N, C-alpha and C positions, 0 to 999 in steps of 0.2 A: 375771616383770615385762613388762608391753607394751612395743611399741616407743614410746620417747620422743621419736626423732628420726631422719631419714633420715642416708645417710652422706655425704650432700652439703651439711649445714648446720650443723654444728658449728665456732664462730670462737673468737677468744682471749676476748671476751665470756663465753664459757662455760665459762670454765675454772673446775674446783672441783663443778662440774656431775655428779650422778649420772644415767647415762644408760642407756636399752637400745638397744642398733643389732642390727639383725637385715638379713641379705643373705649375700652369695656370698663363698665365700674367692677373691681373683684372685689375690693371691700370698702365700707366706709364706716366710719366713727364720727363722735360729736365730744368733743372736749369742752367745757364750758361755753358754746355758742361758738366753738371754733371748727368746722369741720374738714375731714381728713378725707382722702379719696386715695385708693391703690387703683392707678390708671394702668390696664393692661392692654399688651398686644403682643405679638409672636416675636417682639424684640425685647420683651423685658415688662417692668413694672418700675411707674414711678410714681412717687407720692406726689400728690398736689392739694392746696391748702386754701380754704377761704377763712379769712381772718376780717370780717367786716371792721373792725378798729385799725387794721394795717394794711388801708387800702391807699393808692394815690388820690391826688385831691381831683373830686371831680366824677369819681365814678360810683355808679349808681348802684349802691349795696343792695338795697331791696329788690330791685329787676334780679342780679345775680342770684341772690338767696332763694326769690321765688322759682326761678329754673331749677334750682339745686333741690329744693323742696319734691322736683317730681322724678328724682333720679333715683332708681331701683337697681339691686344687686344683676350684673349683666347687661343694664342698657348701654346704648351706645352714646358715648356724649364729645363734644368739644370744648377743650377749654384755650382760652389765652391766658397769658399771665407772665411773670419774671422769675429767671430761676434764681433761689437765693440758698445760702448755706443752712441746714438744718439747726434747730438748738442743741447746742453742744451736749451729749449724752443720749440722743435721741438717735444717732446714728446708725445705721443697719449696716454692717460691716459683709455681710451674706449676700446683700445685692449690690451691684455695680453702679447703681444711682442712687446708693443709700446713703452718701455724704450731702444730698442735696434734694431740695424740694421747688414746687412751683405754686407761689402766688398768685391763685385766680384773681385776675381783673374781668373776665368775660367766660361766660359758660352758655352750653345751646347744647339741649336734649335733640339728638341726631335720629333715636330710634327708641323705643320703649324694648322690655322683655319681659315675658311670661317669667314665672315661678319657674328656675331651673330644676329638673326631675333628679339632680344630684349637686354637690359643692363641686364648683368647677379651681377653686384654689388648690393649693398643694397640699395635698393629703399624707397622712401619716400612714404606713403600712398597714393594711387591713382596713381601712376607713372609704375605701373606693365601693361603689356599688357593683354587683355581678356583672359579668362580663356581657350580658346578652343585652343590660340597660345601656350601657356604654353604647353598644352597638347600636342600637333602637335611636340613640341621639348623639351619633358619632359626631355630627357639625358641633356639639358643643364639648363631648370628650377631645378632640382635637383642639381646643382650648387650652387645654391642660400644659402644664410648662413640661413634666415629662414626654406627651404627646407632641409638642411642637420640638424639642430636641432630636425627638426619632426622627420625625420628619425632614428637619436639617441635614441631619446626619446623612438621610439616604439621600438625599439631591445632592451633597457634596461626593458623596462615594462614588454615584453615579458620573458626576461631572470629572471628578477626577480621570475616572475609567476614558471616557471620552478624549479627555486632553492626552493621553496615553498613547491612546490607539490611532489618534488622529497623526500625532507625532511620529508614531512607525508605519504609516503608511495605509492606515487602514480606512476603507470608504464603509461611511454608514448609510446602509441600502435597506429600504424596507421591503419587505416578501409579503405576500397575499395572508391577509383572517381568512379570508373565505376560501375553502380548498377543498381537495378529494377525501374520502375517507378510505382508509386504507387497513387493511387488518393487525397492523403491527402495532404492539403498545398496549395502551390503556384504552378503556372506552373513549370514544369521540363524544363531543356536543354536535348535534346535528342541527342544521339550518335548513328549513325546505325553501326550495325556489319556487316564485309565485308564476315566474314567465315559461317555466319550465315543468308543468305538475307532475308530481310523482318522483321526483328527483332533489336530491339533498346536497348543501355543500357541509363541509364537517369544519369547525375552529380549532384551529394550530394545534397537535400539542407539543410541538417545536420547529421550528422554518428548517429541520433537517434537509428536507428534498431539495429545498428552492437554495438554501445557501450552496447545497452540491452543484447544483445547477449554474450559481453564480460563478463557479470556479471553473466550469466547461466553458461560461462566456468572458473568460479571462479576467475577470475581476477577483485578483490572486490574493487581496487582503480584504474581506468583508466584516463587517461586526455590527450589531444592532442590540439597542435594549427592546426587548423579543417581549409581548404578551403572548402566554400559552396560556393554553386549557384542556385541562382533563378531567374525564367523569370519572372519578372515584373517591373514596371515601376520605373525608377531611380527619387530618391530624392537628397535633401543636405545629406540624411544620410541612403541612400541605394545605394547600387551596385549591379549589376548582379553576382560578385562573391565579396566575403567577407570571411574576417578571422572571427574564433570565437575560444575563448578558453574553450572546451568541456571535462567537467568531468562528471565520474558516481562515485555510491559507493554502495557496498552491506552494507544489515543489518544496516541500517539507518533510522531514523524519520527527519522530516522537519528540525528540531532543529541542527541535526547533519550535515545536510548540508549547512544551515545558516551560523552554527557557521565556519565551514573551509572556507567559502567564505569571512566572516568577519575576519579571520585571514590570509586569502590571501590579501587583500585589504589593511591591516594595513601593511601587511609585504612589499608590494607592494610602499605602501604610505612612509613608513619609508626609503626604498630604495631609493627613487625618491626624496623625498625633508628632509630627515631628519628629519621629525614630527612625532608625534604618532597619529594616526587617532584613533579618540573616537568609542570607541565599546560598546556593541552592538549598532546595529544601531536600531531607531526606528520603529515602524510597524504601518500600517494602514490596515485596511479590504479594499476591492474593493469598495464595495457600499458607505462606509464612503467618501472613497477619489473622487468617482464620486459626490456624492451630497454636501461635503465641496468644492472640487474645479475643478469639472467640468473636470475630467480625472483621467485615471487610471495610469498615471505617471505623477502626479501633481509636479509641482516646488513650493515645500515649504520654500523657501528662502524668501519669502514673507506673505504677510496676505490675504487681499480681499477674506475669505471666503465667499461663498453662505450659506443662513439661508433660511431654509425651510417657505415657507408661505400659503402652500397649505390648511391648518386647519386656519388659520387666514383669508381668503379671502373667503371661499369655501359658505360662505352666502352674499358674495357680489351681488347686483344687477348690475354687469359688465358681460355683454354677452359673451368678448371675454374669460373671465376667464370662464364662466359657462361653453362654450362649451367644452373647454378643460378638464375641470375636469369631466365632463360628460363622456367624452373619455377615462378616465382613465390616464389623464395627470397630471403635476406637477407647480407648481409655485414657485419660490425661489428669492431671493434678493440679492443682493450685495451693502454693504455700504463702500462709497467712502467719508472718515471722512474729515473735511473741513482742517485739518492741514494736509492731504495728497493733497488733490484734491484743496481746496481754490480757489484761481481766476484762476486755470490752466485749469479747465472746465468750460467755459462757454457755453450758449445755443446751439453757431454754433460747438462747440465739441460735444455736446449731438447729434446735429443732425448727425455728423460723426460718431459717435457711434451705431447709429439707423442702419446708412445705413452698416457699417461693419456688425452688427448683422445679416442682411439679408442676406450678400455675404458670411457666415459662415454657414448656415443653420437655424437660428432662424426666425420664421416667423414676429417676431416685437420684439420690446423693449420698454418698460414701463419706464419711470422713476417718483421719486419724490424729491423734494428738501426741509429740513426742514429749513423755515425762520419765526422767531419770535416765534418758539417753534410750528409752524404747518408745518404739510406738505402739499406742492404747487405744483402743476402738474395741465396739461390739462385734466386729468383721474380724479379728487380728487372726481369731482361733483357725480361721479358713486359709490361712496364708503360714508356709513355712518360715523358719529363721532366718533363712537365706533369702527368701523374697522381700521378708519385711526390711532388713537390712539394705538391700537393692533400692527397694521404693524410699528408704531414708535417704539413702545417699544422692540417688537421682533429683530428688525433691530439695538436696540441701537442707534438708529437715536437722534443727538444734532443739536446745531445751526448749518447752513450751512452745513451740510451734504447731500450727493447726493446719491440716492439709484437708482439702477437700477435692474428692474424686470424683468424676464424671464419665460415664461410659453409656455409647451408643453408637448411632450410625455417625459416619463423619461429620456432615454438612449440620445436621439437625441439633447435633450435641454439643458441636463448637458454637453454633450460632445461640443455643441455651445458654451455655457457659459465658457466653458474652454477656447476657443480660443479668448473669449472676456475681461476674466479677464487675460490671459496674453498680451492681445494688450494693455488693460489699463497700468498693470504694468510696461512694456516698456515705453509706452508716458508717464509716470510722473517719470521714472527712480525709478522707486521700487526694482529693480533687481540687487542685490549687486554683485560686482565684486569679484572673488577669495574667493568665500566661496562654499564650497563643501557640501549639505545635502544628504546623503544616507539614504535611507529607504528602508524597505520591504513592499511590496504592497501583500497581502496574503488574505484569506476567499474570495477566486475566486470560481464563478459559474464552475461546468464542462461544461455545454452546453449554448450555445446560439441560439435562434428563428432567425433564417433569416427573416426579415421583408419583403421581398418580397414572396418567397416560403413557409414561415411556418413551415420549417422542422429545427431540430437541426443540428447545427453546434458545433464541440469542440472549447471551449473559448480558450484552449492552441493547444492542438493537442490529436488524440484519444486514445494514450497511458496511460494519467494521471490518476492514481488512485481516483475513486470515493470515497467520504467521508461518503454516506450516500445510501441507497437503490434507485435503479435506477427508481422506479415506482414512489419515491415521488414526489409531484408537484416542487420542487427545489431539485436540485441535485449539491451539493460543491464538488469542485477538490482540492485534494491534492496538489495544486500547488501554484506558488509564483514568482513574479517580483522583480530583485533588480535594484531601479532607482535611478536615480543623476540627481538630477537641472533641472527636466521636462523630463529626457529622462529615458527611459527603456534600462539597461546597458543588461540584458539579463533576461531569463527565466526560471525557474525550478518546480520539482516536484517530488513526490514518483511515480513510475510506476505500473501499472497492472503486476501482478507475476503469475497470475491465468488464463489458456488458458478458462475456462469458463465465467470469469468476463471480457475479452476482448472481447468475442463473441458476449457478451450481448451489450458492448459498442458500437459494430460496429451494431449490430441490431438496437439500439437508433439511429445512425446516418444516419439508413435509407438502410444499406447495408444489404442484401439479404445472403444466406449462398453461393450460387454460385460466387458472386462478393467477398466475405471475403475468400475462397478456392483459389479463383484465384489470388488475387492481396497480400492477408496476410498467404496464407496457412502455407508456411514455419515459419512466424514469431509465428503462433499461436500453430503451433508443437513444435517450440523450446520452449514454456511457457511452455510445457506438461514434459518436462524433469527437474524438478527439480530446476526451476528460484527460487532465492533467492528474499527476500523483497529488492527492492533496489531504487536509485531516483538519481538525478544528475541535473546538471543546465551548462549553457553553456551561456556568456558573449560576445558583441561582442568587439573583439580587436581594430577595426577602430573609433567605437564609442566611446568608454573610452579614445582612445587617443585623438579624437577631443575635448571632454568636457574637457578635463584638459589642454592642450595647446591653449583652446578659439579658437577654427577653427570654421569657419562658415559651411564648409563642413567636409563630412568624405575624399573627394577628397584629402584635404590638408594634409592628412596623410598618402596616397596611394601610393606606388614609381610610378605604372602606372594603373591608374584607367580608367574608360570609363568615356565619358562624359556627361552631362546629358538626352541624349537619348541612352544610352548604346552603343554608338561608339567610336571606339579606334582612333583616331586621328591619332597615332602615328604609325600604322603599316596599318590601313586602313582596320581592320575587324569592323564587319562581312562583307565579300566578297564573291562574288561567288566563286567557283570552277571548275576545266577543265572538260568538258563535260565526257572525260574518266573516272576520279575520280567517277563521278555520275554514270557511266555505269557499273562499277566495284562493286560499291554498290548495283547495281539494283534499282536505285532511279530517277524519273522524276520531274524535276524542273518547277513548274508551276508558278516561277515569271518571272517579265519583264527585263528589262535592270537593268544594272548593279548599284549598291547603289549609290548615289552623294552626298557624303560625305561632300560637302557644304552646303545642305538645312539644317544640323545639329547642323551650327555655329550659337553663336549667339543668341540661342535660351531662351525664359524666364526658370526660375526654374519651375518643376511640384510643 
């Protein structure tokens, strides 16, 4: 008999129905000669029962018993039977199939199973094995209900995105995986060409150049669920290979792109949660975000905003601040209100935050507490009463409030302060659960200056359209980020669609004409053939799934991720290849012995 139902769909309305279920033996138990099995597949679990005293006439009970005696944990079986009510008092309200069971009238072992290296049933918190064991046996880990739910959620999210974009006139077009290595962005993964010895392809870090070519080709609305590759250090929110929802549009401005994305997110939200997502999303400028929250992707679910104190303390005879301000630095404070911090932040906690501040890059951390209407600290003696009163007023400090003050170079200080802000919020329980705050971060710069080399770097990438003259002291870029709960979901921009302007930007980034022609000549030429005004955005599928499912790492929403060191413990990659393959590619390896994957297990997160 073929499978008639999955293990998650039978209900009371099916009582009396003859069925065939197939799946994995999750648990089994024997109660006085009556055998109970929790039969599982990706749809759920159904209890099946073999009761020799309750079989239809003519059923060969011994034959069934002999087969069932071969069943072990996680073996694959097929059972025939009849749906019936569970005995009163044994129902399982947590399980959608918990009102019924299937009385077995036939059984078959489809395949055996070796002893699993870890328990596959639903585990209590802390019972799971270490992550590397789970990744090594990922095909078993994916049988767990939690992992199945993650894969189903991800599939539904991508399906909804496709639906919305197709309804809005977008074409799904695949772009090449094998392309040219270019100098912008992270390190490329390189693929040697056998046909053309000494030459290499690069795996795409994004479809950026090809999707712009599609705009020139008149494909005015393009999207792709794109696989991307970047040879960079792994972190909780990074993988060497990842997936992004990539789209591009012609004849648009920034608002058109943002409106389309808000509509997309609202459509996905409705499909996932049957709730209306509030749009339009709020906007915050890059500089405002940095100076208020210490991040270009701030978590705005809680307060703890920085307040500028540079002007307030500029005349204070405190040498540390004087030296910082003399070198163009800033001073800012953050107020931990008494009703938030209260007795939770004592002197030992202050010392702990000072140590943490140094760890994340702050040269130091100054503090003041409002006691009996006055600011107290070990440094108040360096400030006049007038300056202390201005600090108190500017910070809105009231009785019992604790003020932390940061100082140093603008970007580094605010970024490090942002880490401190996040740490404090987490420690004090200020981050609300199940609250999702989308917003746009815009008004971005076109360039950043590398603090080491002093050269210009692209803030996003070199194809962003500048918003003003490239010779101005400050050059803005028509770029923006979609952020959610302290995470950047994706970046978008209007693109340069003029060849001369693109060359100007390359020059600004330090590329001479020879390098431009060698690395981007084909792209610049493309812009000269009637490129329309266009722009687009890409959002990380892995990242948004992890956030919405409240997962600590994107590895928990990817079927077969690499571990913390970009190693696949499942298949042992990366690995050496045979010498004859290298010879065929005319490549000489300078590396030593084979990679010992054991050294990569149980390493701390970057």
